[in-house]
N, C-alpha and C positions, 0 to 999 in steps of 0.2 A: 504494500500500500504506500501511497505517497503521503507526504506531510499535509498536502491540501485535503485529502480524504479524512485524515485524522482531525483536522480543524473543523470540518463540517459536522462531525459527530459530537464534538465537545459542546458544552453549554456556553452561553455568552460570558459567564464569569471566568471561563478558562478551565473549569474543573470537569472531569469526566463523570459519567453516571456511576453512582455507588449502589451496589446491590443491597437490598434490605438485610438487616442483621438477623441472625438466627435467634430463636426464642432463648436458647441457652446463653448466648452472648449478651442479650438484653437483660436477662435476669441477673447475670453475673455483674454487669455494670451497675445495676440498681443496688445490689448488696455493697459493692465497693463505695459508691457515692453515699450510701446510708452510713457506713462505718466512718468514712471521712467526715461527714457532717457531725456525727456524735463526738468524734475526737476534737473537732474545732470547738464545739459547744463546751465540752469539758475543759479544754484549755482556756477558753474565754472566762469561764466561771472561776477557775483557779487564779487567773490574773486579776479578776475583779475582787476576789476575796483576799488577795495579797499573799497567797501561798507560793505563787511563782512570780518572781520579780523580773521585770523587763530591764529596768535600769537599777542596778544595785547602788545603794547609797545610804 
């Protein structure tokens, strides 16, 4: 194929079509984002209560 053919199949923003994610991949990402969200909330609570100091002093 030529480069011109490739350009016609691409989207206007320059990215190619991405196939939909599998159910397993989607569920896995949901768990990872959930765990990261809980970790951030716990860290924010520890900083707000003074258990973890950002600037020692």
